[in-house]
DSSP file (Angstrom, degrees, kcal/mol; ACC not computed):
  #  RESIDUE AA STRUCTURE BP1 BP2  ACC     N-H-->O    O-->H-N    N-H-->O    O-->H-N    TCO  KAPPA ALPHA  PHI   PSI    X-CA   Y-CA   Z-CA
    1    1 A M     >        0   0    0      0, 0.0     4,-2.1     0, 0.0     5,-0.1   0.000 360.0 360.0 360.0 -34.0   96.7    1.9   99.1
    2    2 A D  H  >  +     0   0    0      1,-0.2     4,-2.7     2,-0.2     5,-0.2   0.908 360.0  53.3 -64.5 -38.3   98.2    2.9   95.7
    3    3 A S  H  > S+     0   0    0      1,-0.2     4,-2.2     2,-0.2    -1,-0.2   0.884 108.4  50.5 -64.4 -38.1  101.7    1.9   96.8
    4    4 A T  H  > S+     0   0    0      2,-0.2     4,-2.5     1,-0.2    -1,-0.2   0.913 112.0  47.4 -62.3 -44.2  100.4   -1.6   97.8
    5    5 A Q  H  X S+     0   0    0     -4,-2.1     4,-2.6     2,-0.2    -2,-0.2   0.911 110.4  51.6 -62.0 -44.0   98.7   -2.0   94.4
    6    6 A D  H  X S+     0   0    0     -4,-2.7     4,-2.6     2,-0.2    -1,-0.2   0.898 111.3  48.2 -62.3 -41.2  101.8   -0.8   92.6
    7    7 A T  H  X S+     0   0    0     -4,-2.2     4,-2.5     2,-0.2     5,-0.2   0.938 112.3  48.9 -63.7 -44.8  104.0   -3.4   94.6
    8    8 A A  H  X S+     0   0    0     -4,-2.5     4,-2.3     1,-0.2    -2,-0.2   0.917 112.9  46.5 -63.6 -42.8  101.6   -6.1   93.8
    9    9 A V  H  X S+     0   0    0     -4,-2.6     4,-2.2     1,-0.2    -1,-0.2   0.897 111.6  52.7 -64.6 -39.6  101.5   -5.2   90.1
   10   10 A G  H  X S+     0   0    0     -4,-2.6     4,-2.7     2,-0.2    -2,-0.2   0.915 110.0  47.9 -63.5 -44.0  105.3   -5.0   90.0
   11   11 A R  H  X S+     0   0    0     -4,-2.5     4,-3.5     1,-0.2    -1,-0.2   0.889 110.4  51.5 -65.4 -40.4  105.6   -8.5   91.6
   12   12 A T  H  X S+     0   0    0     -4,-2.3     4,-2.0    -5,-0.2    -1,-0.2   0.896 110.4  49.3 -64.0 -37.6  103.1   -9.9   89.1
   13   13 A G  H  X S+     0   0    0     -4,-2.2     4,-2.6     2,-0.2     5,-0.2   0.938 114.0  44.9 -62.6 -48.5  105.1   -8.4   86.3
   14   14 A Y  H  X S+     0   0    0     -4,-2.7     4,-2.6     1,-0.2    -2,-0.2   0.919 112.6  52.1 -63.1 -44.1  108.3   -9.9   87.7
   15   15 A G  H  X S+     0   0    0     -4,-3.5     4,-2.4     2,-0.2    -1,-0.2   0.878 110.9  47.4 -58.5 -40.3  106.7  -13.2   88.3
   16   16 A H  H  X S+     0   0    0     -4,-2.0     4,-2.2     2,-0.2    -2,-0.2   0.921 113.3  47.3 -69.4 -44.9  105.4  -13.4   84.8
   17   17 A R  H  X S+     0   0    0     -4,-2.6     4,-2.5     2,-0.2    -2,-0.2   0.856 112.7  50.3 -64.9 -36.8  108.8  -12.4   83.4
   18   18 A L  H  X S+     0   0    0     -4,-2.6     4,-3.2    -5,-0.2     5,-0.2   0.941 109.2  51.1 -67.5 -44.1  110.5  -15.0   85.6
   19   19 A G  H  X S+     0   0    0     -4,-2.4     4,-2.4     1,-0.2    -2,-0.2   0.907 111.7  46.8 -58.5 -44.0  108.2  -17.7   84.6
   20   20 A R  H  X S+     0   0    0     -4,-2.2     4,-2.3     2,-0.2    -1,-0.2   0.886 113.2  49.8 -66.9 -36.5  108.8  -16.9   80.9
   21   21 A L  H  X S+     0   0    0     -4,-2.5     4,-2.9     2,-0.2    -2,-0.2   0.950 112.1  46.5 -65.8 -47.1  112.6  -16.8   81.5
   22   22 A V  H  X S+     0   0    0     -4,-3.2     4,-2.5     2,-0.2    -2,-0.2   0.889 113.4  48.8 -61.0 -40.1  112.6  -20.1   83.3
   23   23 A G  H  X S+     0   0    0     -4,-2.4     4,-2.2    -5,-0.2    -1,-0.2   0.944 114.6  45.1 -63.9 -49.4  110.4  -21.8   80.6
   24   24 A T  H  X S+     0   0    0     -4,-2.3     4,-2.5     1,-0.2    -2,-0.2   0.899 113.3  52.3 -59.6 -43.4  112.6  -20.4   77.8
   25   25 A G  H  X S+     0   0    0     -4,-2.9     4,-2.1    -5,-0.2    -2,-0.2   0.891 108.0  48.6 -63.7 -40.7  115.7  -21.4   79.7
   26   26 A L  H  X S+     0   0    0     -4,-2.5     4,-2.1     2,-0.2    -1,-0.2   0.909 112.4  48.4 -69.9 -39.8  114.6  -25.0   80.3
   27   27 A V  H  X S+     0   0    0     -4,-2.2     4,-2.1     1,-0.2    -2,-0.2   0.926 113.7  48.1 -62.5 -41.3  113.6  -25.4   76.6
   28   28 A A  H  X S+     0   0    0     -4,-2.5     4,-2.9     2,-0.2    -2,-0.2   0.855 108.5  56.0 -68.9 -34.1  117.1  -23.9   75.6
   29   29 A T  H  X S+     0   0    0     -4,-2.1     4,-2.3     2,-0.2    -1,-0.2   0.926 108.8  45.5 -61.9 -47.1  118.7  -26.3   78.1
   30   30 A V  H  X S+     0   0    0     -4,-2.1     4,-2.4     2,-0.2    -2,-0.2   0.908 114.6  49.3 -65.8 -40.2  117.2  -29.3   76.5
   31   31 A A  H  X S+     0   0    0     -4,-2.1     4,-2.8     1,-0.2    -2,-0.2   0.916 112.1  47.5 -65.4 -42.6  118.2  -27.9   73.1
   32   32 A A  H  X S+     0   0    0     -4,-2.9     4,-2.5     2,-0.2     5,-0.3   0.873 111.3  50.8 -67.9 -35.1  121.7  -27.3   74.2
   33   33 A M  H  X S+     0   0    0     -4,-2.3     4,-2.1     2,-0.2     5,-0.2   0.924 114.2  44.3 -65.9 -45.7  122.0  -30.7   75.8
   34   34 A V  H  X S+     0   0    0     -4,-2.4     4,-2.8     2,-0.2     5,-0.3   0.940 114.3  49.8 -65.0 -43.6  120.8  -32.4   72.5
   35   35 A A  H  X S+     0   0    0     -4,-2.8     4,-2.5     1,-0.2    -2,-0.2   0.934 113.6  44.8 -64.0 -45.7  123.1  -30.1   70.3
   36   36 A T  H  X S+     0   0    0     -4,-2.5     4,-2.5     1,-0.2    -1,-0.2   0.918 114.5  48.9 -65.9 -41.8  126.2  -30.8   72.4
   37   37 A T  H  X S+     0   0    0     -4,-2.1     4,-2.5    -5,-0.3    -1,-0.2   0.899 113.6  45.9 -63.7 -43.0  125.5  -34.6   72.6
   38   38 A L  H  X S+     0   0    0     -4,-2.8     4,-2.4    -5,-0.2    -1,-0.2   0.917 113.5  49.1 -68.1 -38.9  124.9  -34.8   68.8
   39   39 A A  H  X S+     0   0    0     -4,-2.5     4,-2.2    -5,-0.3    -2,-0.2   0.870 112.1  49.3 -69.8 -35.1  128.0  -32.7   68.1
   40   40 A A  H  X S+     0   0    0     -4,-2.5     4,-2.8     2,-0.2    -1,-0.2   0.897 110.5  50.3 -66.2 -41.6  130.0  -35.0   70.4
   41   41 A A  H  X S+     0   0    0     -4,-2.5     4,-2.5     2,-0.2    -2,-0.2   0.916 111.6  49.0 -63.0 -42.0  128.6  -38.1   68.7
   42   42 A L  H  X S+     0   0    0     -4,-2.4     4,-1.5     2,-0.2    -2,-0.2   0.919 111.5  47.9 -61.3 -47.6  129.6  -36.6   65.4
   43   43 A A  H  <>S+     0   0    0     -4,-2.2     5,-2.7     1,-0.2     4,-0.2   0.897 111.7  51.4 -60.9 -42.0  133.1  -35.8   66.6
   44   44 A R  H ><5S+     0   0    0     -4,-2.8     3,-1.7     1,-0.2    -1,-0.2   0.924 108.6  50.4 -62.4 -42.3  133.4  -39.2   68.0
   45   45 A A  H 3<5S+     0   0    0     -4,-2.5    -1,-0.2     1,-0.3    -2,-0.2   0.767 106.1  56.0 -61.9 -27.7  132.4  -40.7   64.7
   46   46 A L  T 3<5S-     0   0    0     -4,-1.5    -1,-0.3    -5,-0.2    -2,-0.2   0.442 132.3 -92.0 -86.2   1.1  134.9  -38.6   63.0
   47   47 A G  T < 5S+     0   0    0     -3,-1.7     2,-0.4     1,-0.3    -3,-0.2   0.496  74.2 145.7 103.0   7.9  137.6  -40.2   65.3
   48   48 A V      < -     0   0    0     -5,-2.7    -1,-0.3     1,-0.1    -2,-0.1  -0.650  32.1-161.6 -75.7 128.2  137.9  -37.8   68.3
   49   49 A G        -     0   0    0     -2,-0.4    -1,-0.1     2,-0.1    10,-0.1   0.794  11.1-149.4 -84.7 -27.1  138.6  -40.0   71.3
   50   50 A F        +     0   0    0      1,-0.2     9,-2.4     8,-0.2     2,-0.5   0.826  41.2 155.3  60.4  33.2  137.6  -37.6   74.0
   51   51 A E  B     -A   58   0A   0      7,-0.2    63,-0.4     5,-0.0    -1,-0.2  -0.817  33.8-153.1 -96.8 128.6  140.2  -39.2   76.3
   52   52 A I    >>  -     0   0    0      5,-1.2     4,-2.4    -2,-0.5     3,-0.6  -0.883  15.3-135.2 -97.8 126.3  141.5  -37.1   79.1
   53   53 A P  T 34 S+     0   0    0      0, 0.0    -1,-0.1     0, 0.0    59,-0.1   0.737  99.1  56.3 -59.2 -29.0  145.1  -38.1   80.1
   54   54 A D  T 34 S+     0   0    0     57,-0.3    58,-0.0     1,-0.2    -3,-0.0   0.921 119.1  29.4 -69.7 -44.1  144.4  -38.0   83.9
   55   55 A G  T <4 S-     0   0    0     -3,-0.6    -1,-0.2     2,-0.2     3,-0.1   0.806  88.6-147.7 -85.9 -30.5  141.5  -40.5   83.8
   56   56 A G     <  +     0   0    0     -4,-2.4     2,-0.3     1,-0.3    -2,-0.1   0.259  65.2 100.9  81.2 -11.6  142.6  -42.5   80.8
   57   57 A E  S    S-     0   0    0     -5,-0.2    -5,-1.2     1,-0.0    -1,-0.3  -0.704  77.4-107.8-104.6 158.4  139.0  -43.2   79.9
   58   58 A A  B     -A   51   0A   0     -2,-0.3    -7,-0.2    -7,-0.2    -8,-0.2  -0.524  35.4-106.1 -79.2 146.3  136.9  -41.5   77.3
   59   59 A I        -     0   0    0     -9,-2.4     2,-0.1    -2,-0.2    -1,-0.1  -0.599  40.6-125.9 -70.4 126.5  134.1  -39.1   78.2
   60   60 A P    >>  -     0   0    0      0, 0.0     3,-1.1     0, 0.0     4,-0.9  -0.419  15.1-116.8 -72.8 152.0  130.8  -40.9   77.7
   61   61 A L  H >> S+     0   0    0      1,-0.3     4,-1.5     2,-0.2     3,-1.1   0.890 114.9  57.8 -61.1 -40.1  128.2  -39.2   75.5
   62   62 A P  H 3> S+     0   0    0      0, 0.0     4,-2.5     0, 0.0    -1,-0.3   0.802  98.8  63.9 -58.0 -27.1  125.7  -39.0   78.4
   63   63 A G  H <> S+     0   0    0     -3,-1.1     4,-2.2     2,-0.2     5,-0.3   0.856  98.2  52.1 -63.1 -36.0  128.4  -37.0   80.2
   64   64 A F  H <X S+     0   0    0     -3,-1.1     4,-2.3    -4,-0.9    -1,-0.2   0.913 111.7  46.8 -64.6 -43.1  128.2  -34.2   77.7
   65   65 A A  H  X S+     0   0    0     -4,-1.5     4,-2.7     1,-0.2    -2,-0.2   0.944 114.2  45.8 -62.5 -47.4  124.5  -34.0   78.1
   66   66 A S  H  X S+     0   0    0     -4,-2.5     4,-2.2     2,-0.2    -2,-0.2   0.896 114.6  45.7 -65.4 -43.5  124.6  -34.0   81.9
   67   67 A V  H  X S+     0   0    0     -4,-2.2     4,-2.4     2,-0.2     5,-0.3   0.931 114.6  49.8 -66.9 -43.9  127.4  -31.4   82.3
   68   68 A T  H  X S+     0   0    0     -4,-2.3     4,-2.1    -5,-0.3    -2,-0.2   0.935 111.1  49.1 -57.5 -46.2  125.8  -29.2   79.7
   69   69 A G  H  X S+     0   0    0     -4,-2.7     4,-2.0     2,-0.2    -2,-0.2   0.900 110.7  51.1 -61.6 -43.1  122.4  -29.4   81.5
   70   70 A L  H  X S+     0   0    0     -4,-2.2     4,-1.8     1,-0.2    -1,-0.2   0.941 113.7  42.4 -58.0 -50.3  124.0  -28.6   84.9
   71   71 A F  H  X S+     0   0    0     -4,-2.4     4,-1.9     1,-0.2    -1,-0.2   0.806 110.6  56.2 -75.9 -26.4  125.8  -25.5   83.7
   72   72 A C  H  X S+     0   0    0     -4,-2.1     4,-2.0    -5,-0.3    -1,-0.2   0.891 106.7  50.9 -68.5 -38.8  122.8  -24.3   81.6
   73   73 A V  H  X S+     0   0    0     -4,-2.0     4,-2.3     2,-0.2    -2,-0.2   0.875 106.5  54.7 -66.4 -36.1  120.7  -24.4   84.8
   74   74 A V  H  X S+     0   0    0     -4,-1.8     4,-2.3     2,-0.2    -2,-0.2   0.928 107.2  51.8 -54.2 -46.5  123.4  -22.3   86.4
   75   75 A G  H  X S+     0   0    0     -4,-1.9     4,-2.5     1,-0.2    -2,-0.2   0.850 106.6  52.3 -59.6 -36.9  123.0  -19.9   83.6
   76   76 A I  H  X S+     0   0    0     -4,-2.0     4,-3.1     2,-0.2    -1,-0.2   0.939 108.6  50.2 -65.0 -42.4  119.3  -19.8   84.2
   77   77 A V  H  X S+     0   0    0     -4,-2.3     4,-2.2     2,-0.2    -2,-0.2   0.906 111.2  48.4 -59.9 -43.7  119.8  -19.0   87.9
   78   78 A I  H  X S+     0   0    0     -4,-2.3     4,-2.5     2,-0.2    -1,-0.2   0.923 112.1  50.3 -63.3 -43.8  122.2  -16.2   87.0
   79   79 A A  H  X S+     0   0    0     -4,-2.5     4,-2.5     1,-0.2    -2,-0.2   0.934 110.3  49.2 -57.9 -48.0  119.7  -14.8   84.5
   80   80 A A  H  X S+     0   0    0     -4,-3.1     4,-1.7     2,-0.2    -1,-0.2   0.889 110.7  50.4 -60.4 -40.9  116.9  -14.9   87.1
   81   81 A A  H  X S+     0   0    0     -4,-2.2     4,-2.5     1,-0.2    -1,-0.2   0.902 112.5  46.9 -66.6 -40.4  119.1  -13.1   89.6
   82   82 A L  H  X S+     0   0    0     -4,-2.5     4,-2.2     2,-0.2    -2,-0.2   0.874 108.9  54.4 -68.8 -34.3  120.0  -10.4   87.1
   83   83 A L  H  < S+     0   0    0     -4,-2.5    -1,-0.2    -5,-0.2    -2,-0.2   0.875 115.0  42.0 -66.6 -32.3  116.3  -10.1   86.1
   84   84 A R  H  < S+     0   0    0     -4,-1.7    -2,-0.2    -5,-0.2    -1,-0.2   0.895 130.2  21.3 -77.4 -41.4  115.5   -9.5   89.7
   85   85 A W  H  < S+     0   0    0     -4,-2.5     2,-0.4    -5,-0.1    -2,-0.2   0.406 102.6  84.8-115.8   0.9  118.4   -7.2   90.7
   86   86 A S     <  -     0   0    0     -4,-2.2     4,-0.1    -5,-0.2    -4,-0.0  -0.858  57.8-150.7-110.1 142.7  119.8   -5.5   87.5
   87   87 A A  S    S+     0   0    0     -2,-0.4    -1,-0.1     1,-0.3    -4,-0.0   0.731 105.2  30.2 -73.0 -25.7  118.5   -2.4   85.8
   88   88 A R  S  > S+     0   0    0      1,-0.1     4,-2.6    -6,-0.1    -1,-0.3  -0.646  73.0 164.4-134.2  71.6  119.8   -4.0   82.5
   89   89 A P  H  > S+     0   0    0      0, 0.0     4,-2.6     0, 0.0     5,-0.2   0.879  73.1  52.1 -67.8 -38.9  119.5   -7.7   82.9
   90   90 A A  H  > S+     0   0    0     50,-0.4     4,-2.4     2,-0.2     5,-0.2   0.945 113.8  44.1 -62.0 -48.0  119.9   -8.7   79.2
   91   91 A R  H  > S+     0   0    0      1,-0.2     4,-2.3     2,-0.2    -1,-0.2   0.949 116.6  45.8 -63.8 -48.0  123.1   -6.6   78.9
   92   92 A R  H  X S+     0   0    0     -4,-2.6     4,-2.8     1,-0.2    -1,-0.2   0.878 111.2  53.1 -65.2 -35.4  124.6   -7.8   82.1
   93   93 A F  H  X S+     0   0    0     -4,-2.6     4,-3.2    -5,-0.2     5,-0.3   0.939 109.1  48.3 -68.0 -43.5  123.7  -11.4   81.4
   94   94 A V  H  X S+     0   0    0     -4,-2.4     4,-2.4    -5,-0.2     5,-0.3   0.922 113.1  48.2 -60.0 -42.8  125.4  -11.4   78.1
   95   95 A Q  H  X S+     0   0    0     -4,-2.3     4,-2.1    -5,-0.2    -2,-0.2   0.962 116.4  43.7 -59.9 -51.5  128.5   -9.8   79.6
   96   96 A T  H  X S+     0   0    0     -4,-2.8     4,-2.8     1,-0.2    -2,-0.2   0.916 115.3  47.3 -57.0 -49.9  128.5  -12.4   82.4
   97   97 A A  H  X S+     0   0    0     -4,-3.2     4,-1.9     2,-0.2    -1,-0.2   0.853 111.8  48.9 -67.3 -37.3  127.8  -15.4   80.2
   98   98 A V  H  X S+     0   0    0     -4,-2.4     4,-2.3    -5,-0.3    -1,-0.2   0.922 112.6  49.6 -67.3 -42.3  130.4  -14.5   77.6
   99   99 A T  H  X S+     0   0    0     -4,-2.1     4,-2.3    -5,-0.3    -2,-0.2   0.926 112.7  46.8 -60.2 -48.9  132.9  -14.0   80.4
  100  100 A L  H  X S+     0   0    0     -4,-2.8     4,-2.3     1,-0.2    -1,-0.2   0.836 110.2  54.3 -64.1 -36.1  132.0  -17.4   81.9
  101  101 A T  H  X S+     0   0    0     -4,-1.9     4,-0.7     2,-0.2    -2,-0.2   0.921 108.1  47.8 -64.4 -44.7  132.2  -19.0   78.5
  102  102 A V  H >< S+     0   0    0     -4,-2.3     3,-1.4     1,-0.2     4,-0.4   0.946 111.9  50.2 -57.3 -48.2  135.7  -17.7   77.9
  103  103 A I  H >< S+     0   0    0     -4,-2.3     3,-1.8     1,-0.3    -2,-0.2   0.906 105.1  58.7 -59.8 -40.5  136.7  -18.9   81.4
  104  104 A S  H 3< S+     0   0    0     -4,-2.3    -1,-0.3     1,-0.3    -2,-0.2   0.698  96.2  63.7 -66.2 -15.9  135.1  -22.4   80.6
  105  105 A L  T <X S+     0   0    0     -3,-1.4     4,-1.1    -4,-0.7    -1,-0.3   0.636  87.0  73.3 -80.9 -12.5  137.5  -22.7   77.6
  106  106 A V  H <> S+     0   0    0     -3,-1.8     4,-1.9    -4,-0.4     3,-0.3   0.932  87.9  56.6 -69.7 -46.2  140.5  -22.8   79.8
  107  107 A P  H  > S+     0   0    0      0, 0.0     4,-1.4     0, 0.0     3,-0.2   0.913 106.9  49.0 -55.8 -44.8  140.1  -26.3   81.3
  108  108 A P  H  4 S+     0   0    0      0, 0.0     5,-0.4     0, 0.0     4,-0.3   0.871 111.5  50.8 -60.5 -33.5  140.1  -28.1   77.9
  109  109 A L  H  < S+     0   0    0     -4,-1.1     3,-0.3    -3,-0.3    -3,-0.1   0.807 116.1  40.1 -71.6 -30.0  143.1  -26.2   76.9
  110  110 A L  H  < S+     0   0    0     -4,-1.9    -1,-0.2    -3,-0.2    -4,-0.1   0.563  92.0  89.0 -93.6 -11.2  145.0  -27.2   80.1
  111  111 A A  S  < S-     0   0    0     -4,-1.4   -57,-0.3    -5,-0.2    -1,-0.2   0.750  89.5-128.4 -65.5 -21.5  143.8  -30.8   80.3
  112  112 A G        +     0   0    0     -4,-0.3    -1,-0.1    -3,-0.3    -3,-0.1   0.643  56.0 146.1  83.7  16.9  146.6  -32.2   78.2
  113  113 A A        -     0   0    0     -5,-0.4    -1,-0.2     1,-0.1   -61,-0.1  -0.316  57.3 -83.3 -77.1 167.5  144.3  -34.1   75.8
  114  114 A D     >  -     0   0    0    -63,-0.4     4,-2.6     1,-0.1     5,-0.2  -0.235  46.4 -99.1 -69.7 167.7  145.3  -34.4   72.1
  115  115 A A  H  > S+     0   0    0      1,-0.2     4,-2.8     2,-0.2     5,-0.2   0.835 120.3  52.9 -56.6 -41.3  144.5  -31.6   69.7
  116  116 A A  H  > S+     0   0    0      2,-0.2     4,-2.5     1,-0.2    -1,-0.2   0.920 111.3  46.5 -64.2 -43.6  141.4  -33.2   68.3
  117  117 A T  H  > S+     0   0    0      2,-0.2     4,-2.7     1,-0.2    -2,-0.2   0.915 113.5  48.9 -64.1 -46.1  139.9  -33.7   71.7
  118  118 A T  H  X S+     0   0    0     -4,-2.6     4,-2.3     2,-0.2     5,-0.2   0.943 111.9  47.4 -57.8 -48.9  140.8  -30.2   72.8
  119  119 A A  H  X S+     0   0    0     -4,-2.8     4,-2.7     1,-0.2    -2,-0.2   0.917 113.2  49.4 -63.7 -39.7  139.4  -28.6   69.8
  120  120 A A  H  X S+     0   0    0     -4,-2.5     4,-2.6    -5,-0.2    -1,-0.2   0.947 111.2  48.7 -64.4 -43.3  136.1  -30.6   70.1
  121  121 A L  H  X S+     0   0    0     -4,-2.7     4,-2.2     1,-0.2    -1,-0.2   0.921 112.3  48.2 -63.7 -41.6  135.7  -29.8   73.7
  122  122 A V  H  X S+     0   0    0     -4,-2.3     4,-2.0     1,-0.2    -1,-0.2   0.946 112.6  49.9 -58.9 -48.7  136.2  -26.1   73.0
  123  123 A G  H  X S+     0   0    0     -4,-2.7     4,-2.0     1,-0.2    -2,-0.2   0.879 107.9  52.7 -62.0 -37.3  133.8  -26.4   70.1
  124  124 A L  H  X S+     0   0    0     -4,-2.6     4,-2.3     2,-0.2     5,-0.2   0.911 106.7  53.4 -65.3 -41.5  131.1  -28.1   72.4
  125  125 A H  H  X S+     0   0    0     -4,-2.2     4,-2.2     1,-0.2    -1,-0.2   0.929 110.3  48.0 -57.5 -42.8  131.4  -25.2   74.9
  126  126 A L  H  X S+     0   0    0     -4,-2.0     4,-2.2     2,-0.2    -1,-0.2   0.810 108.3  55.0 -68.3 -34.1  130.7  -22.8   72.1
  127  127 A V  H  X S+     0   0    0     -4,-2.0     4,-1.3     2,-0.2    -1,-0.2   0.922 109.6  45.5 -64.3 -45.1  127.8  -24.8   70.9
  128  128 A A  H  X S+     0   0    0     -4,-2.3     4,-2.7     1,-0.2     5,-0.2   0.910 113.9  49.5 -64.6 -42.6  126.1  -24.8   74.2
  129  129 A A  H  X S+     0   0    0     -4,-2.2     4,-2.1    -5,-0.2    -1,-0.2   0.891 106.2  56.2 -62.9 -39.0  126.8  -21.0   74.6
  130  130 A A  H  < S+     0   0    0     -4,-2.2    -1,-0.2     1,-0.2    -2,-0.2   0.822 113.7  41.3 -65.9 -28.7  125.4  -20.3   71.2
  131  131 A V  H  X S+     0   0    0     -4,-1.3     4,-1.2    -3,-0.2    -2,-0.2   0.945 122.6  36.2 -80.4 -53.6  122.1  -21.9   72.2
  132  132 A M  H  X S+     0   0    0     -4,-2.7     4,-2.7     2,-0.2     5,-0.4   0.918 108.8  56.3 -75.1 -45.8  121.8  -20.6   75.7
  133  133 A I  H  X S+     0   0    0     -4,-2.1     4,-2.4    -5,-0.2     5,-0.2   0.942 111.8  41.2 -58.1 -54.7  123.1  -17.0   75.7
  134  134 A P  H  > S+     0   0    0      0, 0.0     4,-2.6     0, 0.0    -1,-0.2   0.918 115.4  51.7 -61.7 -41.0  120.9  -15.6   72.9
  135  135 A S  H  X S+     0   0    0     -4,-1.2     4,-1.7     1,-0.2    -2,-0.2   0.952 115.2  39.5 -62.5 -46.7  117.8  -17.5   74.2
  136  136 A L  H  X S+     0   0    0     -4,-2.7     4,-1.2     2,-0.2    -1,-0.2   0.830 113.8  54.8 -75.9 -28.9  118.1  -16.2   77.8
  137  137 A A  H  X S+     0   0    0     -4,-2.4     4,-0.8    -5,-0.4    -1,-0.2   0.912 107.4  51.7 -67.2 -42.4  119.2  -12.7   76.6
  138  138 A R  H >< S+     0   0    0     -4,-2.6     3,-0.8    -5,-0.2    -2,-0.2   0.914 109.4  49.8 -55.6 -46.3  116.0  -12.5   74.5
  139  139 A S  H 3< S+     0   0    0     -4,-1.7    -1,-0.2     1,-0.2    -2,-0.2   0.784 107.5  55.2 -67.4 -25.3  113.9  -13.5   77.5
  140  140 A L  H 3< S+     0   0    0     -4,-1.2   -50,-0.4    -3,-0.2    -1,-0.2   0.648  84.2 100.0 -82.9 -15.8  115.6  -10.8   79.7
  141  141 A R  S << S-     0   0    0     -4,-0.8     3,-0.1    -3,-0.8   -53,-0.0  -0.443  87.3-101.3 -71.3 144.1  114.7   -8.0   77.3
  142  142 A R        -     0   0    0     -2,-0.1     2,-0.1     1,-0.1    -1,-0.1  -0.386  39.4-109.8 -63.8 140.4  111.7   -5.9   78.5
  143  143 A P              0   0    0      0, 0.0    -1,-0.1     0, 0.0    -4,-0.0  -0.470 360.0 360.0 -71.9 145.6  108.6   -6.7   76.6
  144  144 A T              0   0    0     -2,-0.1    -2,-0.1    -3,-0.1    -3,-0.0   0.481 360.0 360.0 -92.2 360.0  107.4   -4.0   74.2
C-alpha cells in the first residue's frame, strides 16, 4: 500500500508542477508575443521594411505575434517533457532552448533580406528568448 500512496503523491506533485509550468509558460508566451510585436512595430517605425526577397512582401505585424506564439508553445511542450523525464529539467531546458535559439538565428541570416531587416529579425528572436527561457527555467526548478 505504501508504494501506491507514494506513486499517487508523486503524480500529484508532478501534476502540480506541470500546471504551474503551463500557467507560467502561457503568461510568458503572451508577454513574448506582445514584446516581439511591439519591438517589430518600433523597428518598422524606424524604417525597417521586414521585406524578405523571396516573397517580396513585408512581414505583417500579426505574423510576428503568431509565429512567436507558436514557437513559445513548442518551448512549453519541451519544458513539460523535460519536467517529466529529466533529472535536471531546468538545466536541460536552458541548454536545449539556447541551442534552439541559436539555430533559429540562421534563417534570418540566410534569407537575403537587407541588413536592417536581418538585424531586426535576429533581435526579435532574442527578445522572445529573453522572455521565455528564464520564465520556464524558473518554473522547472524544484520548489524549496
